[in-house]
C-alpha positions as CSV (number, residue, x, y, z in Angstrom):
1,M,0.0,0.0,0.0
2,I,2.7,2.5,1.0
3,N,4.8,1.5,-2.1
4,T,1.7,2.1,-4.3
5,I,1.2,5.6,-2.8
6,Q,4.9,6.3,-3.2
7,N,4.9,5.3,-6.8
8,I,1.8,7.5,-7.6
9,I,3.4,10.5,-5.9
10,E,6.7,9.9,-7.6
11,K,5.1,9.6,-11.0
12,K,3.1,12.8,-10.5
13,I,5.9,14.9,-9.0
14,F,8.8,13.8,-11.1
15,T,7.0,14.2,-14.4
16,L,5.9,17.8,-13.8
17,D,7.4,20.4,-16.1
18,A,9.8,22.9,-14.5
19,W,7.4,25.8,-15.4
20,V,4.6,24.2,-13.4
21,I,6.8,23.9,-10.3
22,F,8.0,27.4,-10.8
23,L,4.4,28.7,-10.9
24,L,3.5,26.7,-7.8
25,I,6.5,28.3,-6.0
26,F,5.3,31.8,-6.7
27,L,1.5,31.2,-6.2
28,P,1.6,32.1,-2.5
29,Y,3.1,35.5,-3.3
30,V,0.0,36.4,-5.3
31,F,-2.0,36.4,-2.1
32,P,0.6,37.5,0.5
33,D,-1.4,38.9,3.4
34,N,-4.5,36.9,3.8
35,F,-5.5,33.5,5.0
36,F,-5.5,32.0,1.5
37,G,-1.9,33.2,1.0
38,Y,-0.8,31.7,4.4
39,F,-2.6,28.5,3.4
40,L,-0.8,28.4,0.1
41,T,2.6,29.0,1.8
42,V,2.0,26.1,4.2
43,M,1.0,23.9,1.3
44,Y,4.1,24.9,-0.6
45,L,6.3,24.1,2.3
46,I,4.6,20.7,2.8
47,A,4.9,20.0,-1.0
48,T,8.6,20.9,-1.0
49,F,9.2,18.6,2.0
50,V,7.3,15.7,0.2
51,W,9.1,16.4,-3.0
52,A,12.6,16.4,-1.3
53,Y,11.7,13.2,0.6
54,F,10.6,11.2,-2.3
55,L,13.4,12.6,-4.5
56,G,15.9,11.4,-1.9
57,L,14.3,7.9,-1.8
58,N,14.1,7.7,-5.6
59,L,17.7,8.8,-6.2
60,Y,19.0,6.6,-3.4
61,A,17.4,3.6,-5.1
62,K,19.2,4.4,-8.3
63,L,22.7,4.9,-6.8
64,P,25.5,2.7,-7.9
65,G,26.9,0.2,-5.3
66,G,29.6,1.2,-3.0
67,H,28.5,4.8,-2.5
68,F,28.8,6.6,0.8
69,L,25.5,8.3,1.0
70,N,23.3,7.3,4.0
71,L,19.5,7.3,3.5
72,N,18.7,7.3,7.3
73,K,21.0,10.3,7.8
74,F,19.2,12.1,4.9
75,K,15.8,11.4,6.4
76,F,16.9,12.7,9.8
77,H,18.4,15.8,8.3
78,L,15.3,16.5,6.3
79,L,12.9,15.8,9.2
80,F,14.7,17.8,11.9
81,P,14.3,21.3,10.5
82,A,10.7,20.6,9.4
83,I,9.8,19.7,13.0
84,F,12.0,22.3,14.7
85,F,10.9,25.3,12.6
86,T,7.3,24.2,12.8
87,F,7.4,24.1,16.6
88,A,9.4,27.3,16.7
89,I,6.8,29.1,14.6
90,I,3.9,27.7,16.6
91,I,5.4,28.3,20.0
92,T,6.6,31.9,19.2
93,G,3.3,32.8,17.5
94,G,4.7,33.3,14.0
95,G,8.5,33.4,14.3
96,Y,11.2,34.9,16.3
97,S,14.2,37.2,16.0
98,I,17.0,36.7,18.5
99,T,19.6,39.5,18.6
100,T,22.2,40.5,21.2
101,S,19.8,43.2,22.4
102,N,16.7,41.0,23.0
103,I,18.2,37.6,23.9
104,N,17.4,38.2,27.6
105,E,13.7,38.3,26.7
106,F,13.8,34.7,25.7
107,G,15.5,33.7,29.0
108,P,17.4,30.4,29.0
109,A,15.3,29.2,26.1
110,G,17.1,31.6,23.9
111,Y,20.4,29.8,24.5
112,I,18.7,26.5,23.5
113,I,16.9,27.9,20.5
114,L,19.9,29.4,18.9
115,P,22.1,26.3,18.6
116,L,19.0,24.3,17.5
117,H,18.4,27.0,14.9
118,F,22.0,26.7,13.6
119,F,21.7,22.9,13.6
120,G,18.5,23.2,11.6
121,F,20.3,25.2,8.9
122,Y,23.1,22.6,8.9
123,C,20.5,20.0,8.3
124,I,19.1,21.9,5.4
125,F,22.6,22.2,3.9
126,Y,23.1,18.4,4.4
127,T,19.8,17.7,2.6
128,I,20.8,19.8,-0.3
129,Y,24.2,18.1,-0.4
130,F,22.6,14.7,-0.3
131,L,20.1,15.5,-3.1
132,S,22.7,17.1,-5.4
133,K,25.3,14.4,-4.9
134,A,22.7,11.6,-5.3
135,L,21.4,13.3,-8.5
136,I,24.8,13.3,-10.1
137,C,25.8,9.8,-8.8
138,A,22.5,8.3,-10.0
139,S,22.7,10.0,-13.4
140,T,26.3,9.1,-14.1
141,Q,26.4,5.8,-12.2
142,N,29.7,7.0,-10.8
143,K,30.2,6.7,-7.0
144,N,33.5,8.6,-7.1
145,I,32.5,12.1,-7.9
146,E,34.2,15.4,-6.8
147,S,32.4,18.2,-5.2
148,S,32.9,20.3,-8.3
149,D,30.7,17.7,-10.2
150,Y,27.6,18.4,-8.1
151,M,28.2,22.0,-7.0
152,A,25.9,23.5,-9.7
153,Y,23.1,21.3,-8.5
154,F,23.8,22.2,-4.9
155,F,23.3,25.9,-5.7
156,G,20.3,24.9,-7.9
157,F,18.6,23.4,-4.9
158,W,19.7,26.3,-2.7
159,F,18.3,28.9,-5.1
160,F,15.3,26.6,-5.9
161,P,13.2,29.0,-8.0
162,I,16.1,29.4,-10.4
163,G,17.5,25.9,-10.0
164,I,14.3,24.1,-10.8
165,W,14.8,25.0,-14.4
166,F,17.7,22.6,-14.7
167,I,17.0,20.3,-11.8
168,Q,13.5,19.1,-12.8
169,P,14.5,18.3,-16.4
170,K,17.4,16.2,-15.1
171,I,15.0,14.3,-12.7
172,K,12.5,13.8,-15.5
173,A,15.3,12.4,-17.8
174,L,16.7,10.2,-15.1
175,N,13.2,8.7,-14.3
176,S,12.4,8.1,-17.9
177,E,15.7,6.3,-18.4
178,H,15.0,4.0,-15.4
179,N,11.3,3.3,-16.2
């Protein structure tokens, strides 16, 4: 049952054209300051998480033997920021800004939030690293690649609205080769 759902999601997500994903990214900005805009933003964040999760699973299954990428580590690094930032937004009522002048307002929690915040961003970097390296390893079937080989995809994931124009066609091509 879970594999069936996963296959349906993968077929739908990985066959979308780049322009469709690009439009979905900017749709929340059309309605920025109302409930519908907030709803679209949350849906976009959930869709991005689901897309990254299934992309990681899909690419990991296509990797050549002997690679050094760890799927469980990827899952943790994807899940931690999603949970942490969600709780941080809920607990603080919409977000927070910790500076040297207001850290005392947060009390001891400020000294806990700050390292968790930095770790959350490290997790995002690791997720981008995993996806970009897995994309190149899976497409070339080469387990020994240099960081310069996947750096363009790293920045493509980091600057996603721009990167989607060359990442999604690569994903579509890779999935059509393996199907």
